[in-house]
BAPA-793109 format. One record per residue (C-alpha): x, y, z; residue number from 1. Coordinates in steps of 0.1 Angstrom, whole numbers. Example, Ala and Ser with C-alpha at 12.3 -4.5 7.8 and 13.67 -1.06 7.14 Angstrom:
residues 2
VOZA  123  -45  78  1
VOZA  137  -11  71  2
END
This chain:
residues 642
VOZA  -577  1755  -1404  1
VOZA  -587  1721  -1421  2
VOZA  -590  1722  -1458  3
VOZA  -618  1706  -1475  4
VOZA  -594  1681  -1491  5
VOZA  -582  1671  -1456  6
VOZA  -618  1668  -1444  7
VOZA  -627  1646  -1473  8
VOZA  -597  1625  -1466  9
VOZA  -608  1621  -1428  10
VOZA  -643  1613  -1438  11
VOZA  -631  1587  -1462  12
VOZA  -609  1571  -1436  13
VOZA  -639  1572  -1411  14
VOZA  -660  1558  -1438  15
VOZA  -637  1529  -1444  16
VOZA  -633  1523  -1406  17
VOZA  -670  1524  -1402  18
VOZA  -676  1501  -1432  19
VOZA  -649  1477  -1417  20
VOZA  -667  1478  -1384  21
VOZA  -701  1472  -1400  22
VOZA  -687  1444  -1421  23
VOZA  -670  1428  -1391  24
VOZA  -702  1430  -1371  25
VOZA  -722  1417  -1400  26
VOZA  -697  1388  -1402  27
VOZA  -698  1380  -1365  28
VOZA  -736  1382  -1364  29
VOZA  -738  1361  -1395  30
VOZA  -714  1335  -1379  31
VOZA  -734  1338  -1346  32
VOZA  -766  1332  -1363  33
VOZA  -752  1302  -1381  34
VOZA  -740  1287  -1348  35
VOZA  -762  1301  -1320  36
VOZA  -795  1315  -1334  37
VOZA  -809  1280  -1333  38
VOZA  -782  1259  -1315  39
VOZA  -787  1222  -1313  40
VOZA  -810  1215  -1285  41
VOZA  -837  1189  -1274  42
VOZA  -868  1197  -1255  43
VOZA  -881  1168  -1234  44
VOZA  -912  1180  -1214  45
VOZA  -901  1206  -1189  46
VOZA  -864  1200  -1197  47
VOZA  -843  1215  -1225  48
VOZA  -808  1199  -1231  49
VOZA  -785  1223  -1250  50
VOZA  -758  1205  -1270  51
VOZA  -740  1236  -1285  52
VOZA  -725  1265  -1263  53
VOZA  -754  1279  -1244  54
VOZA  -770  1309  -1259  55
VOZA  -766  1341  -1237  56
VOZA  -798  1354  -1249  57
VOZA  -816  1324  -1235  58
VOZA  -796  1318  -1203  59
VOZA  -794  1354  -1193  60
VOZA  -831  1354  -1188  61
VOZA  -830  1323  -1166  62
VOZA  -824  1317  -1129  63
VOZA  -792  1299  -1120  64
VOZA  -795  1269  -1096  65
VOZA  -756  1269  -1089  66
VOZA  -728  1275  -1079  67
VOZA  -736  1244  -1057  68
VOZA  -737  1211  -1075  69
VOZA  -755  1180  -1066  70
VOZA  -756  1165  -1101  71
VOZA  -722  1150  -1105  72
VOZA  -711  1115  -1093  73
VOZA  -684  1132  -1071  74
VOZA  -712  1151  -1053  75
VOZA  -727  1122  -1038  76
VOZA  -723  1108  -1002  77
VOZA  -722  1071  -993  78
VOZA  -753  1061  -973  79
VOZA  -730  1050  -944  80
VOZA  -720  1087  -941  81
VOZA  -758  1096  -938  82
VOZA  -763  1071  -910  83
VOZA  -740  1091  -886  84
VOZA  -768  1117  -882  85
VOZA  -799  1101  -897  86
VOZA  -797  1067  -879  87
VOZA  -835  1062  -877  88
VOZA  -841  1069  -914  89
VOZA  -811  1049  -923  90
VOZA  -823  1018  -903  91
VOZA  -857  1021  -918  92
VOZA  -843  1024  -955  93
VOZA  -818  994  -947  94
VOZA  -849  971  -945  95
VOZA  -866  989  -975  96
VOZA  -871  969  -1008  97
VOZA  -856  999  -1025  98
VOZA  -821  991  -1011  99
VOZA  -823  955  -1025  100
VOZA  -838  965  -1057  101
VOZA  -805  958  -1076  102
VOZA  -775  943  -1060  103
VOZA  -745  922  -1071  104
VOZA  -753  884  -1067  105
VOZA  -737  870  -1036  106
VOZA  -746  847  -1008  107
VOZA  -758  877  -989  108
VOZA  -781  890  -1017  109
VOZA  -794  859  -1035  110
VOZA  -828  847  -1023  111
VOZA  -835  820  -1049  112
VOZA  -829  784  -1044  113
VOZA  -795  775  -1060  114
VOZA  -788  748  -1034  115
VOZA  -778  713  -1044  116
VOZA  -788  694  -1012  117
VOZA  -811  671  -1029  118
VOZA  -800  677  -1064  119
VOZA  -800  711  -1085  120
VOZA  -831  731  -1082  121
VOZA  -850  731  -1116  122
VOZA  -883  739  -1134  123
VOZA  -898  722  -1164  124
VOZA  -913  747  -1190  125
VOZA  -922  744  -1225  126
VOZA  -907  710  -1230  127
VOZA  -874  721  -1217  128
VOZA  -856  723  -1182  129
VOZA  -839  752  -1165  130
VOZA  -815  743  -1137  131
VOZA  -802  766  -1110  132
VOZA  -767  759  -1094  133
VOZA  -739  774  -1074  134
VOZA  -705  770  -1090  135
VOZA  -670  781  -1085  136
VOZA  -677  810  -1108  137
VOZA  -709  821  -1088  138
VOZA  -745  814  -1097  139
VOZA  -757  799  -1129  140
VOZA  -789  792  -1149  141
VOZA  -787  763  -1174  142
VOZA  -815  758  -1200  143
VOZA  -815  725  -1219  144
VOZA  -840  713  -1245  145
VOZA  -837  689  -1276  146
VOZA  -802  683  -1268  147
VOZA  -792  720  -1269  148
VOZA  -777  737  -1237  149
VOZA  -770  773  -1227  150
VOZA  -754  783  -1194  151
VOZA  -761  819  -1182  152
VOZA  -742  837  -1155  153
VOZA  -762  852  -1127  154
VOZA  -746  885  -1120  155
VOZA  -771  907  -1104  156
VOZA  -803  904  -1083  157
VOZA  -834  923  -1090  158
VOZA  -859  928  -1062  159
VOZA  -865  907  -1030  160
VOZA  -901  914  -1017  161
VOZA  -923  891  -1037  162
VOZA  -901  878  -1064  163
VOZA  -864  879  -1071  164
VOZA  -854  882  -1107  165
VOZA  -818  880  -1119  166
VOZA  -797  897  -1146  167
VOZA  -767  882  -1163  168
VOZA  -753  870  -1197  169
VOZA  -746  839  -1218  170
VOZA  -716  820  -1205  171
VOZA  -717  792  -1230  172
VOZA  -739  779  -1257  173
VOZA  -741  771  -1295  174
VOZA  -739  808  -1304  175
VOZA  -706  822  -1318  176
VOZA  -684  843  -1297  177
VOZA  -695  876  -1311  178
VOZA  -731  870  -1302  179
VOZA  -747  898  -1283  180
VOZA  -759  878  -1254  181
VOZA  -723  870  -1244  182
VOZA  -717  908  -1240  183
VOZA  -748  925  -1228  184
VOZA  -765  920  -1194  185
VOZA  -802  911  -1197  186
VOZA  -830  900  -1175  187
VOZA  -828  862  -1172  188
VOZA  -860  841  -1182  189
VOZA  -867  826  -1147  190
VOZA  -871  841  -1113  191
VOZA  -878  829  -1078  192
VOZA  -912  833  -1062  193
VOZA  -902  839  -1026  194
VOZA  -934  831  -1007  195
VOZA  -941  800  -1027  196
VOZA  -905  788  -1027  197
VOZA  -905  780  -1064  198
VOZA  -889  790  -1096  199
VOZA  -912  805  -1122  200
VOZA  -910  822  -1156  201
VOZA  -906  859  -1153  202
VOZA  -935  883  -1160  203
VOZA  -939  920  -1168  204
VOZA  -903  925  -1180  205
VOZA  -924  940  -1209  206
VOZA  -960  940  -1214  207
VOZA  -978  907  -1207  208
VOZA  -992  887  -1236  209
VOZA  -1011  855  -1242  210
VOZA  -991  823  -1240  211
VOZA  -989  819  -1279  212
VOZA  -971  853  -1280  213
VOZA  -947  850  -1251  214
VOZA  -910  845  -1258  215
VOZA  -897  810  -1258  216
VOZA  -865  812  -1236  217
VOZA  -851  780  -1252  218
VOZA  -850  798  -1286  219
VOZA  -822  824  -1293  220
VOZA  -818  845  -1323  221
VOZA  -789  836  -1345  222
VOZA  -783  874  -1353  223
VOZA  -755  886  -1331  224
VOZA  -764  923  -1336  225
VOZA  -799  918  -1325  226
VOZA  -792  887  -1304  227
VOZA  -803  899  -1270  228
VOZA  -837  882  -1268  229
VOZA  -846  896  -1235  230
VOZA  -845  932  -1221  231
VOZA  -811  947  -1218  232
VOZA  -810  954  -1181  233
VOZA  -788  984  -1180  234
VOZA  -808  1001  -1209  235
VOZA  -843  995  -1199  236
VOZA  -842  989  -1161  237
VOZA  -811  999  -1141  238
VOZA  -815  1037  -1141  239
VOZA  -844  1033  -1116  240
VOZA  -833  1002  -1099  241
VOZA  -799  1016  -1089  242
VOZA  -787  1052  -1082  243
VOZA  -769  1072  -1108  244
VOZA  -757  1107  -1108  245
VOZA  -787  1129  -1119  246
VOZA  -766  1148  -1145  247
VOZA  -755  1115  -1162  248
VOZA  -793  1108  -1165  249
VOZA  -799  1141  -1182  250
VOZA  -771  1135  -1207  251
VOZA  -784  1099  -1217  252
VOZA  -813  1111  -1238  253
VOZA  -816  1076  -1251  254
VOZA  -828  1062  -1217  255
VOZA  -864  1063  -1204  256
VOZA  -852  1081  -1173  257
VOZA  -847  1115  -1190  258
VOZA  -882  1115  -1204  259
VOZA  -896  1110  -1168  260
VOZA  -872  1137  -1154  261
VOZA  -884  1162  -1181  262
VOZA  -920  1154  -1180  263
VOZA  -924  1158  -1142  264
VOZA  -898  1183  -1134  265
VOZA  -910  1210  -1108  266
VOZA  -897  1238  -1130  267
VOZA  -889  1244  -1167  268
VOZA  -851  1236  -1167  269
VOZA  -823  1243  -1192  270
VOZA  -793  1221  -1191  271
VOZA  -759  1229  -1207  272
VOZA  -746  1195  -1217  273
VOZA  -712  1207  -1228  274
VOZA  -705  1226  -1195  275
VOZA  -716  1196  -1175  276
VOZA  -696  1171  -1195  277
VOZA  -664  1192  -1194  278
VOZA  -666  1193  -1157  279
VOZA  -680  1159  -1148  280
VOZA  -666  1137  -1177  281
VOZA  -636  1156  -1192  282
VOZA  -623  1123  -1203  283
VOZA  -652  1119  -1229  284
VOZA  -647  1154  -1245  285
VOZA  -630  1151  -1279  286
VOZA  -596  1169  -1276  287
VOZA  -593  1203  -1293  288
VOZA  -631  1206  -1300  289
VOZA  -657  1230  -1289  290
VOZA  -694  1222  -1286  291
VOZA  -705  1235  -1320  292
VOZA  -677  1215  -1338  293
VOZA  -692  1183  -1326  294
VOZA  -713  1163  -1351  295
VOZA  -742  1143  -1343  296
VOZA  -722  1112  -1343  297
VOZA  -699  1127  -1318  298
VOZA  -727  1134  -1295  299
VOZA  -743  1101  -1300  300
VOZA  -708  1085  -1290  301
VOZA  -707  1106  -1259  302
VOZA  -742  1099  -1248  303
VOZA  -737  1062  -1253  304
VOZA  -705  1064  -1233  305
VOZA  -724  1080  -1205  306
VOZA  -754  1058  -1207  307
VOZA  -736  1026  -1215  308
VOZA  -727  1021  -1179  309
VOZA  -735  997  -1152  310
VOZA  -743  1006  -1116  311
VOZA  -716  986  -1100  312
VOZA  -689  1004  -1121  313
VOZA  -701  1040  -1129  314
VOZA  -732  1045  -1109  315
VOZA  -734  1062  -1075  316
VOZA  -744  1029  -1058  317
VOZA  -763  996  -1064  318
VOZA  -799  997  -1054  319
VOZA  -820  1028  -1045  320
VOZA  -800  1047  -1019  321
VOZA  -802  1081  -1003  322
VOZA  -789  1099  -1034  323
VOZA  -816  1086  -1055  324
VOZA  -841  1110  -1038  325
VOZA  -817  1135  -1020  326
VOZA  -792  1138  -1049  327
VOZA  -756  1148  -1040  328
VOZA  -753  1158  -1004  329
VOZA  -715  1155  -1000  330
VOZA  -713  1192  -990  331
VOZA  -740  1187  -963  332
VOZA  -724  1155  -951  333
VOZA  -690  1172  -948  334
VOZA  -705  1201  -928  335
VOZA  -701  1227  -956  336
VOZA  -738  1231  -960  337
VOZA  -766  1232  -934  338
VOZA  -795  1220  -956  339
VOZA  -789  1203  -989  340
VOZA  -813  1215  -1016  341
VOZA  -840  1190  -1030  342
VOZA  -839  1208  -1063  343
VOZA  -813  1196  -1089  344
VOZA  -785  1222  -1088  345
VOZA  -755  1230  -1108  346
VOZA  -739  1260  -1126  347
VOZA  -749  1243  -1158  348
VOZA  -786  1240  -1148  349
VOZA  -810  1271  -1151  350
VOZA  -847  1273  -1145  351
VOZA  -874  1295  -1160  352
VOZA  -891  1313  -1130  353
VOZA  -908  1347  -1126  354
VOZA  -898  1349  -1089  355
VOZA  -872  1333  -1067  356
VOZA  -874  1295  -1068  357
VOZA  -875  1273  -1038  358
VOZA  -848  1247  -1032  359
VOZA  -868  1230  -1004  360
VOZA  -896  1206  -997  361
VOZA  -924  1219  -1020  362
VOZA  -953  1197  -1030  363
VOZA  -942  1197  -1066  364
VOZA  -906  1189  -1056  365
VOZA  -915  1160  -1035  366
VOZA  -938  1145  -1062  367
VOZA  -912  1150  -1089  368
VOZA  -887  1129  -1069  369
VOZA  -910  1099  -1068  370
VOZA  -919  1105  -1105  371
VOZA  -884  1101  -1115  372
VOZA  -891  1063  -1114  373
VOZA  -926  1058  -1106  374
VOZA  -940  1070  -1139  375
VOZA  -942  1056  -1174  376
VOZA  -965  1039  -1198  377
VOZA  -986  1009  -1193  378
VOZA  -1018  994  -1208  379
VOZA  -1047  1014  -1194  380
VOZA  -1084  1006  -1185  381
VOZA  -1111  1025  -1204  382
VOZA  -1111  1052  -1175  383
VOZA  -1074  1060  -1182  384
VOZA  -1058  1043  -1152  385
VOZA  -1030  1016  -1157  386
VOZA  -1036  980  -1154  387
VOZA  -1004  970  -1136  388
VOZA  -982  985  -1111  389
VOZA  -950  1007  -1107  390
VOZA  -961  1039  -1126  391
VOZA  -982  1052  -1096  392
VOZA  -974  1088  -1102  393
VOZA  -985  1087  -1138  394
VOZA  -1019  1076  -1125  395
VOZA  -1019  1099  -1095  396
VOZA  -1013  1130  -1114  397
VOZA  -1044  1125  -1136  398
VOZA  -1064  1133  -1105  399
VOZA  -1071  1169  -1094  400
VOZA  -1062  1158  -1059  401
VOZA  -1027  1159  -1069  402
VOZA  -1027  1197  -1074  403
VOZA  -1022  1197  -1036  404
VOZA  -1015  1161  -1025  405
VOZA  -981  1145  -1024  406
VOZA  -969  1109  -1023  407
VOZA  -956  1112  -989  408
VOZA  -991  1120  -975  409
VOZA  -996  1082  -977  410
VOZA  -962  1067  -980  411
VOZA  -932  1073  -957  412
VOZA  -902  1074  -981  413
VOZA  -879  1058  -957  414
VOZA  -901  1030  -941  415
VOZA  -908  999  -959  416
VOZA  -943  990  -968  417
VOZA  -940  952  -962  418
VOZA  -957  927  -982  419
VOZA  -992  939  -974  420
VOZA  -1005  974  -967  421
VOZA  -1002  979  -929  422
VOZA  -1020  1012  -925  423
VOZA  -1056  1009  -911  424
VOZA  -1087  1019  -932  425
VOZA  -1093  1048  -906  426
VOZA  -1055  1061  -913  427
VOZA  -1062  1058  -951  428
VOZA  -1095  1079  -946  429
VOZA  -1075  1104  -925  430
VOZA  -1053  1112  -955  431
VOZA  -1083  1121  -976  432
VOZA  -1099  1140  -948  433
VOZA  -1069  1165  -948  434
VOZA  -1085  1181  -979  435
VOZA  -1120  1168  -975  436
VOZA  -1128  1177  -938  437
VOZA  -1166  1179  -943  438
VOZA  -1168  1141  -945  439
VOZA  -1154  1139  -910  440
VOZA  -1190  1143  -899  441
VOZA  -1207  1109  -898  442
VOZA  -1240  1124  -910  443
VOZA  -1224  1139  -942  444
VOZA  -1202  1109  -948  445
VOZA  -1233  1086  -948  446
VOZA  -1252  1110  -971  447
VOZA  -1223  1109  -993  448
VOZA  -1216  1071  -995  449
VOZA  -1250  1057  -987  450
VOZA  -1233  1031  -966  451
VOZA  -1229  1026  -929  452
VOZA  -1200  1046  -913  453
VOZA  -1172  1023  -907  454
VOZA  -1183  997  -932  455
VOZA  -1162  988  -962  456
VOZA  -1185  1009  -984  457
VOZA  -1179  1039  -965  458
VOZA  -1141  1040  -969  459
VOZA  -1127  1066  -992  460
VOZA  -1104  1043  -1011  461
VOZA  -1130  1014  -1015  462
VOZA  -1147  1036  -1041  463
VOZA  -1121  1060  -1054  464
VOZA  -1090  1039  -1054  465
VOZA  -1102  1003  -1058  466
VOZA  -1079  974  -1062  467
VOZA  -1074  971  -1100  468
VOZA  -1038  973  -1104  469
VOZA  -1018  940  -1108  470
VOZA  -989  941  -1083  471
VOZA  -970  909  -1089  472
VOZA  -986  887  -1064  473
VOZA  -1015  908  -1052  474
VOZA  -1041  933  -1065  475
VOZA  -1033  967  -1053  476
VOZA  -1051  1001  -1053  477
VOZA  -1050  1023  -1084  478
VOZA  -1033  1056  -1077  479
VOZA  -1057  1075  -1100  480
VOZA  -1083  1089  -1078  481
VOZA  -1116  1088  -1097  482
VOZA  -1153  1087  -1093  483
VOZA  -1169  1053  -1089  484
VOZA  -1196  1065  -1114  485
VOZA  -1171  1067  -1142  486
VOZA  -1189  1064  -1175  487
VOZA  -1160  1049  -1194  488
VOZA  -1155  1021  -1169  489
VOZA  -1192  1012  -1166  490
VOZA  -1202  1014  -1202  491
VOZA  -1173  992  -1213  492
VOZA  -1180  966  -1185  493
VOZA  -1146  972  -1169  494
VOZA  -1143  971  -1131  495
VOZA  -1166  994  -1111  496
VOZA  -1163  997  -1073  497
VOZA  -1199  987  -1067  498
VOZA  -1197  953  -1082  499
VOZA  -1161  946  -1068  500
VOZA  -1179  943  -1034  501
VOZA  -1213  932  -1046  502
VOZA  -1200  905  -1068  503
VOZA  -1232  886  -1070  504
VOZA  -1252  916  -1085  505
VOZA  -1262  923  -1121  506
VOZA  -1256  955  -1139  507
VOZA  -1291  967  -1138  508
VOZA  -1289  965  -1100  509
VOZA  -1259  987  -1101  510
VOZA  -1273  1012  -1125  511
VOZA  -1305  1015  -1104  512
VOZA  -1285  1026  -1073  513
VOZA  -1262  1050  -1093  514
VOZA  -1293  1067  -1107  515
VOZA  -1312  1069  -1074  516
VOZA  -1282  1081  -1054  517
VOZA  -1262  1102  -1078  518
VOZA  -1285  1109  -1107  519
VOZA  -1261  1090  -1131  520
VOZA  -1274  1075  -1163  521
VOZA  -1256  1056  -1190  522
VOZA  -1259  1049  -1226  523
VOZA  -1283  1021  -1230  524
VOZA  -1269  1007  -1263  525
VOZA  -1233  1005  -1247  526
VOZA  -1247  988  -1217  527
VOZA  -1267  963  -1238  528
VOZA  -1236  956  -1260  529
VOZA  -1212  953  -1231  530
VOZA  -1233  931  -1206  531
VOZA  -1244  900  -1225  532
VOZA  -1261  883  -1207  533
VOZA  -1269  914  -1186  534
VOZA  -1288  893  -1160  535
VOZA  -1256  875  -1148  536
VOZA  -1235  888  -1119  537
VOZA  -1211  915  -1132  538
VOZA  -1181  900  -1116  539
VOZA  -1187  867  -1133  540
VOZA  -1190  886  -1165  541
VOZA  -1155  901  -1159  542
VOZA  -1141  866  -1157  543
VOZA  -1151  861  -1195  544
VOZA  -1140  897  -1206  545
VOZA  -1120  900  -1237  546
VOZA  -1094  921  -1218  547
VOZA  -1070  900  -1195  548
VOZA  -1067  928  -1169  549
VOZA  -1105  928  -1165  550
VOZA  -1105  890  -1160  551
VOZA  -1078  894  -1133  552
VOZA  -1098  919  -1114  553
VOZA  -1129  898  -1117  554
VOZA  -1110  867  -1101  555
VOZA  -1095  888  -1073  556
VOZA  -1127  905  -1062  557
VOZA  -1147  873  -1062  558
VOZA  -1120  858  -1040  559
VOZA  -1119  888  -1017  560
VOZA  -1157  887  -1013  561
VOZA  -1156  851  -1004  562
VOZA  -1177  841  -1034  563
VOZA  -1177  804  -1030  564
VOZA  -1209  804  -1051  565
VOZA  -1186  812  -1081  566
VOZA  -1161  783  -1076  567
VOZA  -1169  767  -1108  568
VOZA  -1163  799  -1128  569
VOZA  -1131  805  -1108  570
VOZA  -1117  771  -1115  571
VOZA  -1121  778  -1153  572
VOZA  -1098  809  -1147  573
VOZA  -1070  783  -1142  574
VOZA  -1072  778  -1179  575
VOZA  -1068  816  -1188  576
VOZA  -1046  824  -1219  577
VOZA  -1025  848  -1198  578
VOZA  -999  831  -1174  579
VOZA  -1002  860  -1148  580
VOZA  -1039  854  -1146  581
VOZA  -1035  818  -1140  582
VOZA  -1010  826  -1112  583
VOZA  -1036  848  -1094  584
VOZA  -1064  823  -1100  585
VOZA  -1043  796  -1084  586
VOZA  -1034  816  -1052  587
VOZA  -1069  831  -1050  588
VOZA  -1087  796  -1052  589
VOZA  -1063  782  -1025  590
VOZA  -1070  811  -1003  591
VOZA  -1108  810  -1009  592
VOZA  -1110  772  -1003  593
VOZA  -1081  767  -979  594
VOZA  -1069  739  -1002  595
VOZA  -1036  734  -1021  596
VOZA  -1037  728  -1058  597
VOZA  -1003  712  -1056  598
VOZA  -1016  675  -1052  599
VOZA  -1035  678  -1084  600
VOZA  -1004  683  -1105  601
VOZA  -1015  717  -1117  602
VOZA  -987  744  -1123  603
VOZA  -999  778  -1136  604
VOZA  -970  781  -1162  605
VOZA  -980  747  -1179  606
VOZA  -990  747  -1215  607
VOZA  -1026  743  -1223  608
VOZA  -1021  706  -1232  609
VOZA  -1002  700  -1200  610
VOZA  -1030  716  -1180  611
VOZA  -1058  693  -1194  612
VOZA  -1053  665  -1169  613
VOZA  -1049  684  -1138  614
VOZA  -1080  705  -1146  615
VOZA  -1101  673  -1151  616
VOZA  -1090  662  -1117  617
VOZA  -1098  696  -1101  618
VOZA  -1132  700  -1117  619
VOZA  -1140  664  -1104  620
VOZA  -1125  668  -1070  621
VOZA  -1133  704  -1062  622
VOZA  -1167  710  -1079  623
VOZA  -1187  680  -1067  624
VOZA  -1201  700  -1038  625
VOZA  -1196  735  -1054  626
VOZA  -1223  760  -1063  627
VOZA  -1224  779  -1097  628
VOZA  -1232  815  -1102  629
VOZA  -1268  808  -1107  630
VOZA  -1270  800  -1069  631
VOZA  -1258  834  -1060  632
VOZA  -1270  848  -1027  633
VOZA  -1288  880  -1021  634
VOZA  -1287  909  -997  635
VOZA  -1309  938  -990  636
VOZA  -1287  964  -1010  637
VOZA  -1253  982  -1007  638
VOZA  -1265  1004  -979  639
VOZA  -1270  974  -956  640
VOZA  -1236  975  -940  641
VOZA  -1213  966  -968  642
END
């Protein structure tokens, strides 16, 4: 029989043990709370990147995408491997501009004129001269002005469809050895216009500005730390222009690519950065440290090391190859996996999902692949669509159509588009009719468009996707599918589909038809303010608009409509403040008249003072028989067959 003293002793021991257990649990929980209750992480749209050890309470509720991995560089296959079984797709891709988007400069890849048959190729610009030569070290670009000379190496090519730009670094110049331009590859200031066979200043490396605000390529900052006066190519461009391992892009949170990946992911994803790094980049992990031991500076150094890479050395491949869209397919190529997943997959990548996720070709998955690069920020028109090209998905997703539609409904991802759109208007309409079959009826179509079936005005894209996007050497269709009655565009006197065809009509003519046909009315005060004088042709008013993007559309639609009656106004567009507008005005006028501007001495990249004499000559020679906007023709209305 246990005495009360023994019982008391046992209870005391139990109490001590229990207290010790409680204290230990409290200590562990306290430590855990300090480390894991709010572990360091970053939320980027649909993507959460965890920098500490992944918290079980979070990841236990998620669905794993592994154990298969298609995110590491070692998971990717060479395009030549894909060719063995997918020859048709490979051959089409081989001719695609994607393949040649970024390559090392060589005799096989360089399109620009670096020949010296009749002396070095050159361009005069802003009082200086740029010369393009082939040397023993490779290709070079030399800029000289006022007795000062800088030689740039040409190391990589960028694009090859309309223009070819180049990336390189400073080889020699007045700057000290430590200057940033000797060590960082950036977009060089002159590119080659392929169709025109001429060297020109680059445009749209960043947002275009008026001449007075454009960077002068002959002036270089003296600050070595901030010395890169042009965009760092690997920081701003290469992640889309070449193919990098998807996991590396997720780590590099300082790049624009991770923002796109997070915003347009088909699922809400959680990525364990420590796990991926230990697997894919063990050489970068600080010896003897765990994730929660790393400081912000440690993580910054790791991310810079992953992101501070060049495609030719640490990327999967130069240019946009199979892996850019299909990710790592080595297991499939080696016969160990029948169908590779489209979804990014890894033991370190989990998704939030209430039911089983699809690893195949879902609509959201296909669109997210294109969005990895074809998204971003641009200046916008009043209606919300971008003014210049390359972020098509950002525009497209603003339309309710893209709740169902996909990019591949219109674009074959393997087949090159070419320099002009080759699908017929009927084929384009067919893409829309997949979701709007009622308009396959001629009667319903005519009732909807109020134009003759088969005419330009009856085509879906003419009204819902007009050509208001600047695409380097041509105006292309916006990818934001919107109504031609858009209030924001019309009240701000920005491009509307009606006057892009009926360029000779004033706004009151347009408003009358929009009211009669669709019952649309607009704020009279806004109309009176924006259209002054309101009796002039709307397209001519666009040529004088305060916004350069509107002026660009105005010139293009006048040329497309064959508006020789507006020749005088179009000639004045040759003196626009924006270089890219003058470029389009020049090619547009030559197309409209069938005459070349070259004999006049006009070059669209001239300064205003340099343009004065050629413009006097053009006005005298080209306008003596020309008509002004006041002599605009008439027609019987937009339903007459336009």
